[in-house]
C-alpha positions as CSV (number, residue, x, y, z in Angstrom):
1,M,93.1,-81.6,12.6
2,E,92.4,-80.9,16.6
3,I,88.2,-80.2,16.5
4,P,88.1,-77.0,18.4
5,L,86.9,-76.7,21.9
6,V,84.1,-74.4,22.4
7,T,83.3,-72.7,25.5
8,I,79.5,-71.8,26.7
9,I,79.2,-69.4,29.2
10,C,75.9,-69.7,30.8
11,I,74.4,-67.1,32.8
12,C,71.5,-67.5,34.9
13,Y,69.2,-65.0,36.9
14,Q,65.5,-66.0,38.3
15,H,65.5,-69.2,35.5
16,E,64.0,-72.1,37.8
17,K,61.3,-72.7,35.2
18,F,63.7,-73.2,32.3
19,I,67.2,-73.7,33.4
20,K,67.2,-77.7,33.2
21,K,65.9,-77.8,29.4
22,A,68.7,-75.0,28.8
23,L,71.4,-76.7,30.2
24,E,70.2,-80.0,28.7
25,S,70.1,-78.4,25.1
26,V,73.8,-77.2,25.7
27,F,75.2,-80.6,27.6
28,L,73.4,-82.8,24.5
29,Q,74.8,-81.1,21.6
30,T,75.8,-82.9,18.6
31,Y,79.2,-81.4,19.0
32,P,82.2,-83.2,20.5
33,R,84.2,-80.6,22.5
34,L,82.4,-78.5,24.9
35,Q,83.5,-76.5,28.0
36,I,80.4,-75.5,29.9
37,L,80.7,-72.9,32.4
38,I,77.7,-71.7,34.7
39,T,77.4,-68.6,37.1
40,D,74.0,-67.4,38.9
41,D,73.5,-63.5,39.3
42,N,72.2,-64.0,42.9
43,S,68.8,-65.7,41.9
44,Q,66.0,-65.6,44.6
45,D,64.3,-68.8,43.2
46,N,65.6,-72.3,43.1
47,S,67.6,-72.0,40.4
48,V,70.9,-72.8,42.1
49,K,69.5,-76.0,43.3
50,I,68.1,-76.9,39.8
51,I,72.2,-76.1,38.4
52,D,73.5,-78.3,41.2
53,K,71.3,-81.4,40.7
54,F,71.9,-81.1,37.2
55,I,75.7,-81.3,37.7
56,Q,75.4,-84.0,40.2
57,E,73.4,-86.2,37.5
58,K,75.6,-85.1,34.2
59,K,76.6,-89.1,34.2
60,L,73.0,-89.9,33.2
61,Y,73.3,-87.3,30.4
62,T,76.9,-88.6,29.5
63,E,75.7,-92.0,28.9
64,I,73.6,-90.4,26.3
65,L,76.3,-88.9,24.4
66,D,79.2,-90.6,22.1
67,T,81.9,-92.0,24.1
68,N,84.3,-89.9,22.5
69,F,82.4,-86.7,23.4
70,E,84.4,-84.4,25.9
71,R,82.2,-82.3,28.3
72,E,83.6,-80.1,31.1
73,I,80.9,-78.7,33.2
74,S,81.8,-76.3,36.2
75,F,79.7,-73.9,38.5
76,F,81.2,-70.9,39.8
77,S,79.0,-69.0,42.4
78,F,81.4,-65.8,42.8
79,E,79.9,-62.6,44.9
80,K,76.7,-63.6,46.7
81,E,75.1,-60.4,45.2
82,R,73.7,-59.0,41.9
83,I,76.5,-57.6,39.9
84,G,75.0,-58.2,36.1
85,N,75.6,-60.0,33.0
86,C,78.7,-58.3,31.9
87,K,80.6,-58.8,35.2
88,R,79.3,-62.4,35.4
89,F,80.4,-63.0,31.8
90,N,83.8,-61.5,32.3
91,L,84.4,-63.8,35.5
92,L,83.7,-66.6,33.3
93,L,85.6,-65.5,30.2
94,A,88.7,-65.6,32.3
95,K,88.5,-69.4,32.8
96,A,87.6,-70.0,28.9
97,K,89.8,-72.3,27.4
98,G,87.6,-72.4,24.0
99,K,88.6,-71.2,20.7
100,Y,85.2,-70.0,20.3
101,I,83.1,-68.5,23.0
102,I,79.1,-68.7,23.4
103,D,77.1,-66.2,25.7
104,F,74.1,-68.3,26.6
105,A,71.1,-67.0,28.9
106,T,69.8,-70.1,30.5
107,D,66.0,-69.3,29.7
108,D,67.0,-69.9,25.9
109,V,67.3,-73.1,24.4
110,F,69.9,-74.3,22.0
111,L,68.9,-76.8,18.7
112,P,70.8,-79.8,19.0
113,E,73.4,-79.3,15.8
114,K,73.6,-75.4,16.7
115,I,77.2,-75.4,17.8
116,K,78.4,-78.3,15.3
117,E,76.7,-76.2,12.2
118,Q,78.4,-73.2,13.6
119,V,82.0,-74.5,14.3
120,E,82.1,-76.1,10.8
121,F,81.1,-72.8,9.1
122,F,83.4,-70.7,11.1
123,E,86.6,-72.8,10.3
124,K,86.0,-72.3,6.8
125,Q,86.2,-68.7,7.3
126,P,89.0,-66.2,6.9
127,E,90.7,-65.0,10.4
128,K,89.0,-61.6,9.9
129,V,85.9,-63.3,10.7
130,G,85.4,-62.9,14.4
131,V,81.3,-63.4,15.0
132,V,79.0,-65.9,13.3
133,F,75.4,-65.5,13.8
134,T,72.3,-67.2,12.9
135,N,68.4,-67.2,12.7
136,C,66.1,-68.1,15.7
137,V,62.6,-68.7,16.7
138,N,61.1,-66.3,19.5
139,I,59.0,-68.3,21.8
140,N,57.2,-67.2,25.1
141,E,57.5,-68.6,28.5
142,Q,55.3,-71.8,27.8
143,G,57.4,-72.7,24.7
144,D,54.9,-71.6,22.0
145,I,56.2,-70.2,18.8
146,L,55.9,-66.1,18.5
147,S,58.1,-65.8,15.4
148,Y,61.0,-66.1,13.3
149,H,63.8,-63.5,14.0
150,F,64.2,-63.3,10.4
151,K,61.6,-64.4,8.1
152,I,62.0,-67.6,6.0
153,D,60.7,-69.3,3.4
154,N,59.5,-73.0,3.2
155,N,62.8,-74.3,3.4
156,Q,63.6,-72.4,6.7
157,K,65.8,-70.0,4.6
158,T,65.6,-66.4,5.4
159,T,64.1,-64.0,2.7
160,E,65.8,-61.2,3.9
161,L,69.0,-59.7,3.4
162,I,71.3,-59.9,6.1
163,P,74.2,-57.7,6.3
164,E,77.4,-59.3,6.8
165,G,81.0,-58.1,6.9
166,D,81.7,-54.8,8.3
167,I,78.2,-54.4,10.1
168,F,79.2,-51.2,12.1
169,S,76.7,-48.7,10.1
170,A,73.9,-51.6,9.8
171,I,74.1,-52.0,13.5
172,L,73.7,-48.5,14.4
173,R,70.4,-48.1,12.0
174,K,69.0,-50.7,13.8
175,Y,68.7,-53.8,16.0
176,F,69.1,-57.0,13.5
177,I,71.5,-59.7,15.4
178,S,70.0,-62.1,17.6
179,T,72.5,-62.1,20.5
180,P,72.0,-65.7,21.7
181,T,72.6,-67.3,18.2
182,M,76.0,-65.5,18.0
183,M,79.4,-67.7,18.2
184,M,82.4,-65.4,19.1
185,R,86.2,-66.1,18.7
186,K,87.9,-65.8,22.0
187,S,90.7,-63.9,20.6
188,V,88.3,-61.3,20.0
189,L,86.7,-61.0,23.3
190,D,90.3,-60.8,24.6
191,F,91.5,-58.1,22.6
192,L,88.3,-56.2,24.0
193,E,89.1,-57.2,27.0
194,G,85.5,-58.8,27.7
195,Y,82.3,-56.9,27.8
196,D,82.2,-53.2,29.5
197,E,81.4,-53.7,33.1
198,N,80.2,-50.3,33.5
199,L,77.1,-50.9,31.1
200,S,74.1,-52.7,32.2
201,Y,73.7,-54.7,29.0
202,E,76.5,-55.8,26.8
203,D,75.5,-56.6,23.0
204,F,75.1,-53.3,21.4
205,D,78.4,-52.2,23.2
206,F,80.3,-55.6,21.9
207,W,78.9,-54.9,18.4
208,V,80.2,-51.5,17.9
209,R,83.6,-52.3,19.3
210,S,84.2,-55.3,17.6
211,S,82.8,-54.5,14.3
212,Q,86.1,-51.9,14.5
213,I,88.2,-55.2,14.5
214,C,86.8,-57.9,12.8
215,D,84.1,-58.9,10.1
216,Y,80.4,-61.1,10.8
217,K,79.2,-63.7,9.1
218,Y,75.4,-65.0,8.7
219,L,74.9,-68.5,8.8
220,D,71.4,-69.2,7.4
221,V,69.9,-72.1,9.8
222,V,67.5,-71.8,12.6
223,S,69.9,-72.4,16.0
224,T,68.2,-71.3,18.8
225,L,64.9,-70.8,20.5
226,K,64.9,-67.4,22.1
227,R,62.4,-66.9,25.0
228,D,60.6,-63.9,25.7
229,V,60.3,-63.4,29.6
230,K,58.9,-60.7,31.8
231,S,62.3,-60.0,33.3
232,S,64.3,-60.2,29.8
233,H,66.9,-57.5,28.8
234,S,64.9,-56.1,26.1
235,K,61.6,-55.4,28.3
236,Q,64.0,-53.3,30.5
237,F,64.1,-50.5,27.9
238,Y,60.7,-49.6,29.0
239,Q,61.7,-49.0,32.7
240,L,59.9,-46.0,33.9
241,N,62.8,-43.5,35.4
242,Q,66.3,-43.9,36.0
243,N,66.7,-46.3,33.1
244,Q,69.8,-48.1,33.1
245,H,69.4,-49.7,29.4
246,L,68.8,-46.2,28.3
247,I,71.9,-44.4,30.1
248,S,74.2,-47.4,28.6
249,T,72.9,-46.9,25.5
250,L,74.1,-43.3,25.5
251,K,77.4,-44.4,26.8
252,V,77.8,-46.5,23.9
253,C,76.6,-43.9,21.3
254,E,79.2,-41.8,22.5
255,K,81.9,-44.5,21.8
256,A,80.3,-44.9,18.6
257,S,80.9,-41.4,17.7
258,Q,84.7,-41.5,17.5
259,F,84.4,-44.4,15.1
260,I,82.0,-42.7,12.8
261,Q,83.8,-42.2,8.9
262,K,81.2,-42.7,6.4
263,K,77.9,-41.1,5.7
264,S,76.2,-44.2,6.2
265,E,77.7,-44.1,9.9
266,V,76.9,-40.3,10.5
267,F,73.1,-41.3,9.6
268,G,73.0,-44.4,11.5
269,L,74.1,-42.9,14.7
270,K,71.8,-39.8,14.2
271,N,68.9,-42.5,13.9
272,C,69.9,-44.5,16.8
273,L,70.1,-41.5,19.1
274,L,66.8,-39.9,17.9
275,Y,65.0,-43.8,18.5
276,H,66.3,-44.1,22.1
277,Q,65.9,-40.3,23.2
278,K,62.1,-40.8,22.3
279,Q,62.4,-43.9,24.2
280,C,63.7,-41.4,27.3
281,F,60.7,-39.1,26.6
282,F,58.3,-41.9,26.6
283,T,59.4,-43.8,30.0
284,H,60.0,-40.3,31.8
285,N,63.3,-40.3,31.6
286,F,63.2,-36.5,31.1
287,D,66.7,-35.8,32.3
288,L,68.2,-38.4,30.1
289,F,66.4,-37.0,27.1
290,F,68.3,-33.6,27.3
291,E,71.7,-35.6,27.9
292,Y,70.7,-37.4,24.5
293,E,70.0,-33.8,23.1
294,K,73.4,-32.7,24.0
295,L,75.2,-35.5,22.1
296,L,73.1,-35.0,18.8
297,E,73.8,-31.1,19.1
298,R,77.5,-31.5,19.4
299,L,77.5,-34.2,16.6
300,Y,75.0,-32.9,14.3
301,G,74.4,-29.1,15.2
302,Q,71.7,-27.1,16.4
303,S,69.2,-27.6,13.5
304,K,65.9,-29.7,14.7
305,S,63.0,-31.0,12.7
306,I,59.4,-29.8,13.4
307,K,59.0,-33.2,15.2
308,R,61.9,-32.9,17.5
309,K,60.9,-29.5,18.9
310,I,57.6,-30.9,19.9
311,F,59.2,-33.6,21.7
312,I,62.0,-31.1,23.2
313,Y,59.0,-29.0,24.3
314,L,57.0,-31.9,25.6
315,A,60.2,-33.1,27.7
316,K,60.8,-29.6,29.0
317,N,57.1,-29.7,30.5
318,K,57.5,-33.2,31.8
319,I,54.4,-34.3,29.7
320,K,53.8,-38.2,30.9
321,L,52.5,-40.4,27.9
322,F,53.8,-43.8,28.7
323,Q,50.4,-45.5,29.4
324,F,49.5,-44.2,25.2
325,Y,53.0,-45.5,24.3
326,K,51.9,-48.9,25.8
327,L,48.8,-49.1,23.8
328,Y,50.6,-48.2,20.7
329,I,53.1,-50.8,21.3
330,F,50.6,-53.4,21.8
331,W,48.4,-52.1,18.8
332,R,51.6,-52.1,16.2
333,F,53.9,-55.1,17.8
334,K,51.3,-57.2,19.5
335,K,53.5,-56.8,22.6
336,K,52.9,-56.1,26.1
337,I,55.5,-53.7,28.1
């Protein structure tokens, strides 16, 4: 059997501190057939120079690999302005040849066996499985370990029950998939026509739409070092005023509402909307708060809990509590925002 080609779409933005190690971790994978496509979203640091140098020196890295290994690596500059991850990804997806696709941010790091283990696992799955994801280690900018995405035992096996198969209702209830660990069938991405370019981030929308056409499987290995940096997408959910991530989330929830069938999905979407509505309040996105309220009322009626009524009253009066929220997040999660 022919060994499947895997395409890694690498998107860089202001990653000069991390990109060399990131690209090394991709290029030196133990898997034999890789197409590595790189783009930069108009970084203002030295990221592009480091990418160019890495490609020029690829022969030095090739000499380390098995002589039968295939490595195609290309850098595409495209527009000389920031156009966002979704558009950048789609531009490279159009050039992808692989059976499987990985979306890779160049501040993260792949462990050496990641792609080999995921392909071997994927090839044993039925065609219905469109995405395989794994566990990961969260690290800081210095590379120190912060936590495991899923709690593990002494054998590095997760101690949690991970949703698999039809994950639609699960992904509405809470975020649980570590995005950089995913490997996707290209056929799924092609069917969906890539990422939605009208959104500021991609994963939630991809999970909602892809879960309508394919199953997800969890491979219980640690495959990736996911770096927590100041400019990471997750931090942008805490941006004050005109929060593009919260605007995009509302759009995705609108889409998700069209797929709702089961009681668990009704419950999951309501929880998702209420959580992000609170985010709108605490980040002073008051107008957006009431856009969420409109969708909640359309889907679930006029009935409101006392807690929700309090939030509506505070939002109407534009009571600003972000500084208290920051203290709570640090106290509860030991995380600065």
